[in-house]
MIDOSE-1310 file (N, C-alpha, C; in nm, 2 decimals, decimal comma, always signed):
residues 164
miel	+1,39/-1,27/+0,81/+1,46/-1,20/+0,91/+1,38/-1,07/+0,94; +1,34/-1,05/+1,07/+1,27/-0,94/+1,11/+1,37/-0,83/+1,15; +1,35/-0,71/+1,10/+1,43/-0,60/+1,12/+1,39/-0,53/+1,26; +1,49/-0,49/+1,33/+1,46/-0,42/+1,46/+1,42/-0,28/+1,43
pgrl	+1,33/-0,22/+1,51/+1,29/-0,08/+1,49/+1,41/+0,01/+1,50; +1,42/+0,10/+1,41/+1,53/+0,20/+1,40/+1,49/+0,31/+1,31; +1,59/+0,36/+1,24/+1,57/+0,47/+1,15/+1,48/+0,43/+1,03; +1,50/+0,31/+0,99/+1,42/+0,26/+0,88/+1,27/+0,25/+0,92
allr	+1,24/+0,20/+1,04/+1,10/+0,20/+1,08/+1,05/+0,34/+1,09; +1,13/+0,44/+1,14/+1,09/+0,58/+1,15/+1,06/+0,63/+1,01; +1,15/+0,60/+0,91/+1,13/+0,64/+0,77/+1,00/+0,59/+0,72; +0,97/+0,46/+0,74/+0,85/+0,40/+0,70/+0,73/+0,47/+0,76
tvwl	+0,74/+0,50/+0,88/+0,63/+0,57/+0,95/+0,60/+0,71/+0,89; +0,71/+0,78/+0,85/+0,70/+0,91/+0,79/+0,63/+0,89/+0,65; +0,67/+0,79/+0,58/+0,61/+0,77/+0,45/+0,46/+0,74/+0,46; +0,43/+0,65/+0,55/+0,29/+0,62/+0,57/+0,21/+0,74/+0,61
laaa	+0,26/+0,82/+0,70/+0,19/+0,94/+0,75/+0,17/+1,04/+0,63; +0,27/+1,06/+0,55/+0,26/+1,15/+0,44/+0,16/+1,10/+0,34; +0,17/+0,97/+0,31/+0,07/+0,91/+0,21/-0,07/+0,92/+0,26; -0,09/+0,89/+0,39/-0,23/+0,90/+0,44/-0,28/+1,05/+0,44
llaa	-0,20/+1,14/+0,48/-0,24/+1,28/+0,48/-0,26/+1,33/+0,34; -0,18/+1,29/+0,24/-0,21/+1,33/+0,10/-0,34/+1,27/+0,05; -0,36/+1,15/+0,09/-0,48/+1,08/+0,05/-0,61/+1,14/+0,11; -0,59/+1,20/+0,23/-0,71/+1,26/+0,29/-0,73/+1,41/+0,26
tvlp	-0,62/+1,47/+0,22/-0,64/+1,62/+0,19/-0,63/+1,66/+0,05; -0,53/+1,61/-0,03/-0,51/+1,66/-0,16/-0,59/+1,57/-0,27; -0,57/+1,44/-0,25/-0,62/+1,35/-0,36/-0,78/+1,35/-0,37; -0,86/+1,38/-0,27/-1,00/+1,38/-0,29/-1,05/+1,48/-0,39
rfvv	-0,97/+1,58/-0,42/-1,01/+1,68/-0,52/-1,01/+1,62/-0,66; -0,95/+1,50/-0,68/-0,94/+1,44/-0,82/-1,05/+1,32/-0,82; -1,10/+1,30/-0,94/-1,19/+1,19/-0,96/-1,12/+1,06/-0,94; -1,01/+1,05/-1,01/-0,93/+0,93/-1,00/-0,79/+0,96/-0,94
apdl	-0,75/+0,89/-0,83/-0,63/+0,91/-0,77/-0,57/+0,78/-0,72; -0,44/+0,77/-0,72/-0,37/+0,65/-0,68/-0,39/+0,63/-0,52; -0,38/+0,50/-0,48/-0,38/+0,47/-0,34/-0,23/+0,47/-0,29; -0,19/+0,59/-0,24/-0,05/+0,61/-0,20/-0,01/+0,52/-0,09
vvlv	-0,10/+0,50/+0,00/-0,07/+0,41/+0,12/-0,04/+0,27/+0,08; -0,11/+0,22/-0,01/-0,08/+0,08/-0,05/+0,05/+0,07/-0,13; +0,09/+0,18/-0,19/+0,22/+0,18/-0,26/+0,34/+0,17/-0,15; +0,32/+0,24/-0,04/+0,42/+0,22/+0,07/+0,43/+0,08/+0,12
vvav	+0,31/+0,02/+0,14/+0,30/-0,12/+0,18/+0,37/-0,21/+0,08; +0,34/-0,19/-0,05/+0,40/-0,27/-0,15/+0,55/-0,26/-0,15; +0,60/-0,14/-0,14/+0,75/-0,11/-0,14/+0,81/-0,18/-0,02; +0,75/-0,17/+0,09/+0,81/-0,24/+0,21/+0,80/-0,39/+0,20
alra	+0,69/-0,44/+0,15/+0,68/-0,59/+0,14/+0,78/-0,64/+0,03; +0,80/-0,57/-0,08/+0,89/-0,61/-0,18/+1,03/-0,61/-0,13; +1,06/-0,52/-0,04/+1,20/-0,51/+0,01/+1,23/-0,60/+0,13; +1,13/-0,60/+0,23/+1,16/-0,66/+0,36/+1,09/-0,80/+0,38
gatv	+1,00/-0,84/+0,29/+0,94/-0,97/+0,30/+0,80/-0,97/+0,36; +0,75/-1,09/+0,39/+0,61/-1,11/+0,43/+0,58/-1,06/+0,57; +0,66/-1,08/+0,66/+0,63/-1,05/+0,80/+0,63/-0,90/+0,82; +0,73/-0,83/+0,77/+0,74/-0,68/+0,78/+0,63/-0,62/+0,69
galt	+0,61/-0,68/+0,58/+0,50/-0,63/+0,49/+0,36/-0,64/+0,55; +0,34/-0,75/+0,62/+0,21/-0,76/+0,69/+0,20/-0,66/+0,81; +0,30/-0,65/+0,88/+0,30/-0,55/+1,00/+0,28/-0,41/+0,95; +0,35/-0,38/+0,84/+0,34/-0,24/+0,78/+0,20/-0,22/+0,73
glaa	+0,15/-0,32/+0,66/+0,01/-0,32/+0,61/-0,09/-0,30/+0,72; -0,07/-0,37/+0,83/-0,17/-0,35/+0,94/-0,16/-0,21/+1,00; -0,04/-0,16/+1,02/-0,03/-0,02/+1,07/-0,08/+0,08/+0,97; -0,06/+0,06/+0,84/-0,11/+0,15/+0,73/-0,26/+0,15/+0,73
gwlv	-0,32/+0,03/+0,74/-0,46/+0,02/+0,74/-0,53/+0,09/+0,86; -0,47/+0,07/+0,97/-0,52/+0,14/+1,09/-0,51/+0,29/+1,07; -0,40/+0,33/+1,02/-0,39/+0,48/+0,99/-0,49/+0,53/+0,89; -0,52/+0,45/+0,79/-0,62/+0,49/+0,69/-0,76/+0,50/+0,76
dlvp	-0,79/+0,40/+0,85/-0,91/+0,40/+0,92/-0,93/+0,51/+1,01; -0,82/+0,56/+1,07/-0,83/+0,67/+1,17/-0,83/+0,81/+1,11; -0,77/+0,82/+0,99/-0,76/+0,96/+0,93/-0,90/+0,98/+0,86; -0,96/+1,09/+0,90/-1,09/+1,12/+0,84/-1,08/+1,12/+0,68
pggl	-1,18/+1,08/+0,61/-1,31/+1,04/+0,65/-1,33/+0,89/+0,69; -1,22/+0,82/+0,69/-1,23/+0,68/+0,74/-1,30/+0,59/+0,64; -1,42/+0,54/+0,67/-1,50/+0,47/+0,58/-1,54/+0,33/+0,63; -1,45/+0,24/+0,61/-1,47/+0,10/+0,65/-1,48/+0,09/+0,81
plga	-1,53/-0,02/+0,86/-1,53/-0,04/+1,00/-1,38/-0,04/+1,05; -1,35/+0,01/+1,17/-1,22/+0,02/+1,22/-1,15/-0,12/+1,22; -1,04/-0,13/+1,16/-0,97/-0,26/+1,15/-0,98/-0,33/+1,02; -1,09/-0,31/+0,95/-1,11/-0,38/+0,82/-1,00/-0,34/+0,72
tglm	-0,97/-0,22/+0,71/-0,86/-0,17/+0,62/-0,73/-0,23/+0,66; -0,71/-0,23/+0,79/-0,58/-0,28/+0,85/-0,56/-0,43/+0,81; -0,67/-0,51/+0,82/-0,67/-0,65/+0,79/-0,64/-0,67/+0,64; -0,71/-0,58/+0,56/-0,70/-0,59/+0,41/-0,55/-0,56/+0,37
yavi	-0,50/-0,45/+0,42/-0,36/-0,41/+0,39/-0,26/-0,51/+0,44; -0,28/-0,57/+0,56/-0,19/-0,67/+0,62/-0,18/-0,79/+0,53; -0,30/-0,84/+0,48/-0,30/-0,95/+0,39/-0,23/-0,92/+0,26; -0,25/-0,80/+0,21/-0,18/-0,76/+0,08/-0,02/-0,75/+0,11
gaai	+0,02/-0,69/+0,22/+0,16/-0,69/+0,25/+0,22/-0,83/+0,27; +0,15/-0,92/+0,33/+0,20/-1,05/+0,35/+0,21/-1,13/+0,21; +0,10/-1,11/+0,13/+0,10/-1,18/+0,00/+0,21/-1,13/-0,09; +0,23/-1,00/-0,09/+0,33/-0,94/-0,18/+0,47/-0,98/-0,13
glaq	+0,49/-0,98/+0,00/+0,61/-1,02/+0,06/+0,65/-1,17/+0,03; +0,55/-1,25/+0,03/+0,57/-1,39/-0,01/+0,60/-1,41/-0,16; +0,53/-1,33/-0,24/+0,54/-1,33/-0,38/+0,68/-1,28/-0,43; +0,73/-1,19/-0,36/+0,86/-1,13/-0,40/+0,97/-1,24/-0,39
ssfr	+0,96/-1,33/-0,31/+1,06/-1,44/-0,30/+1,04/-1,54/-0,41; +0,92/-1,55/-0,47/+0,89/-1,65/-0,57/+0,92/-1,60/-0,71; +0,93/-1,47/-0,73/+0,95/-1,42/-0,87/+1,09/-1,36/-0,88; +1,14/-1,37/-1,00/+1,27/-1,30/-1,02/+1,25/-1,15/-1,02
vsal	+1,36/-1,08/-0,98/+1,35/-0,94/-0,98/+1,33/-0,89/-1,12; +1,23/-0,80/-1,14/+1,19/-0,75/-1,27/+1,15/-0,60/-1,25; +1,16/-0,53/-1,36/+1,12/-0,39/-1,35/+0,97/-0,38/-1,35; +0,90/-0,49/-1,39/+0,75/-0,49/-1,39/+0,69/-0,53/-1,26
lpal	+0,77/-0,59/-1,17/+0,72/-0,64/-1,04/+0,66/-0,53/-0,96; +0,72/-0,41/-0,94/+0,65/-0,30/-0,86/+0,51/-0,26/-0,92; +0,51/-0,25/-1,06/+0,38/-0,21/-1,12/+0,27/-0,32/-1,11; +0,32/-0,44/-1,13/+0,22/-0,55/-1,12/+0,17/-0,57/-0,97
saga	+0,27/-0,56/-0,88/+0,23/-0,57/-0,74/+0,13/-0,46/-0,69; +0,16/-0,33/-0,74/+0,08/-0,22/-0,70/-0,06/-0,24/-0,77; -0,06/-0,28/-0,89/-0,19/-0,30/-0,96/-0,27/-0,41/-0,90; -0,21/-0,52/-0,86/-0,28/-0,63/-0,80/-0,33/-0,59/-0,66
asav	-0,25/-0,52/-0,58/-0,29/-0,47/-0,45/-0,41/-0,38/-0,46; -0,40/-0,29/-0,56/-0,51/-0,19/-0,58/-0,64/-0,26/-0,62; -0,62/-0,36/-0,71/-0,74/-0,43/-0,76/-0,81/-0,51/-0,64; -0,73/-0,57/-0,56/-0,79/-0,64/-0,44/-0,87/-0,54/-0,35
iqvv	-0,80/-0,42/-0,33/-0,87/-0,32/-0,24/-1,00/-0,27/-0,31; -1,00/-0,25/-0,44/-1,11/-0,20/-0,51/-1,23/-0,30/-0,51; -1,19/-0,43/-0,52/-1,29/-0,53/-0,52/-1,36/-0,55/-0,38; -1,28/-0,54/-0,28/-1,33/-0,55/-0,14/-1,42/-0,43/-0,11
ragl	-1,37/-0,31/-0,15/-1,45/-0,19/-0,13/-1,58/-0,19/-0,21; -1,58/-0,24/-0,33/-1,70/-0,26/-0,41/-1,79/-0,35/-0,35; -1,74/-0,47/-0,30/-1,83/-0,56/-0,23/-1,90/-0,50/-0,11; -1,82/-0,42/-0,03/-1,88/-0,36/+0,08/-1,98/-0,25/+0,04
tiyq	-1,96/-0,18/-0,07/-2,05/-0,08/-0,12/-2,18/-0,15/-0,16; -2,17/-0,26/-0,23/-2,29/-0,34/-0,28/-2,36/-0,39/-0,16; -2,29/-0,44/-0,06/-2,36/-0,49/+0,06/-2,44/-0,38/+0,13; -2,39/-0,26/+0,13/-2,46/-0,15/+0,19/-2,57/-0,10/+0,10
grav	-2,59/-0,16/-0,01/-2,70/-0,12/-0,10/-2,68/+0,01/-0,18; -2,55/+0,04/-0,20/-2,52/+0,16/-0,29/-2,46/+0,11/-0,42; -2,46/+0,20/-0,52/-2,41/+0,17/-0,65/-2,26/+0,19/-0,65; -2,19/+0,10/-0,73/-2,05/+0,11/-0,74/-2,02/+0,18/-0,88
dwpv	-1,93/+0,27/-0,88/-1,88/+0,34/-1,00/-1,76/+0,26/-1,05; -1,79/+0,16/-1,14/-1,69/+0,06/-1,19/-1,58/+0,13/-1,27; -1,62/+0,23/-1,36/-1,51/+0,30/-1,44/-1,41/+0,37/-1,35; -1,46/+0,43/-1,24/-1,37/+0,50/-1,15/-1,28/+0,40/-1,07
aaat	-1,34/+0,29/-1,03/-1,26/+0,18/-0,96/-1,16/+0,13/-1,05; -1,19/+0,10/-1,18/-1,09/+0,05/-1,27/-0,98/+0,15/-1,30; -1,02/+0,28/-1,32/-0,92/+0,38/-1,34/-0,83/+0,40/-1,22; -0,88/+0,38/-1,10/-0,80/+0,39/-0,98/-0,69/+0,28/-0,98
vvct	-0,73/+0,16/-1,02/-0,64/+0,05/-1,03/-0,53/+0,08/-1,12; -0,56/+0,13/-1,24/-0,46/+0,16/-1,34/-0,37/+0,27/-1,30; -0,43/+0,38/-1,24/-0,36/+0,49/-1,19/-0,26/+0,45/-1,08; -0,30/+0,36/-0,99/-0,21/+0,31/-0,88/-0,10/+0,23/-0,94
avvg	-0,13/+0,15/-1,04/-0,02/+0,07/-1,10/+0,08/+0,16/-1,17; +0,04/+0,26/-1,24/+0,13/+0,35/-1,31/+0,21/+0,43/-1,21; +0,15/+0,48/-1,11/+0,22/+0,56/-1,01/+0,31/+0,46/-0,93; +0,27/+0,34/-0,91/+0,35/+0,24/-0,84/+0,48/+0,21/-0,92
allv	+0,46/+0,20/-1,05/+0,58/+0,17/-1,13/+0,68/+0,28/-1,12; +0,64/+0,41/-1,09/+0,73/+0,52/-1,08/+0,78/+0,54/-0,94; +0,69/+0,51/-0,84/+0,73/+0,55/-0,70/+0,79/+0,43/-0,62; +0,74/+0,31/-0,64/+0,79/+0,20/-0,56/+0,94/+0,17/-0,58
ppli	+1,00/+0,17/-0,70/+1,14/+0,14/-0,71/+1,23/+0,24/-0,63; +1,20/+0,37/-0,64/+1,28/+0,46/-0,55/+1,27/+0,43/-0,40; +1,15/+0,40/-0,36/+1,13/+0,37/-0,22/+1,21/+0,24/-0,18; +1,21/+0,14/-0,26/+1,29/+0,02/-0,24/+1,43/+0,06/-0,23
hwer	+1,48/+0,14/-0,33/+1,62/+0,18/-0,34/+1,66/+0,25/-0,21; +1,58/+0,34/-0,16/+1,62/+0,42/-0,04/+1,62/+0,33/+0,08; +1,53/+0,23/+0,09/+1,53/+0,14/+0,20/+1,66/+0,05/+0,19; +1,69/+0,01/+0,08/+1,81/-0,08/+0,06/+1,94/+0,00/+0,09
rlaq	+1,94/+0,12/+0,05/+2,06/+0,21/+0,08/+2,07/+0,23/+0,24; +1,96/+0,25/+0,30/+1,97/+0,27/+0,45/+2,01/+0,14/+0,52; +1,96/+0,03/+0,47/+2,00/-0,10/+0,53/+2,14/-0,13/+0,51; +2,20/-0,09/+0,39/+2,34/-0,12/+0,36/+2,43/-0,03/+0,45
rglv	+2,38/+0,09/+0,48/+2,46/+0,18/+0,57/+2,44/+0,14/+0,72; +2,36/+0,05/+0,75/+2,34/+0,00/+0,89/+2,25/+0,10/+0,96; +2,16/+0,17/+0,90/+2,07/+0,26/+0,97/+1,94/+0,20/+1,00; +1,93/+0,07/+1,00/+1,80/+0,00/+1,04/+1,78/+0,00/+1,18
């Protein structure tokens, strides 16, 4: 079921903007930082399913590409996040609800992103810092275990109140 744009879509947009701005301004000061944007995509995909997860991932990836410093060619991050949103949205219907699902989903999504970024870095002829990439995956999984359940809860509450 595809949800119509409403307050929930506005809330998701605010979450994505906040995550992208934090990732571009505050988190670069740290050597290892979680991927906050993918956590929003994971939360939406776990709550709303594959279609909404893919569309949210596409929008999130475009946002990441457009917020400086960017990095990948325009659209590559959008495609990567869309696939992650669709895959997690499909996976949520296959697995029983578990307290580990948000952490595992965030860790898997972060691992895929780090592998793709490492592949592109190697293709460009630069060295990959594997310990930092691995620490980023772990950090994203831990923060995902803490942040994704409240995001899903807020979305569920808004949907129950008819604010979608």
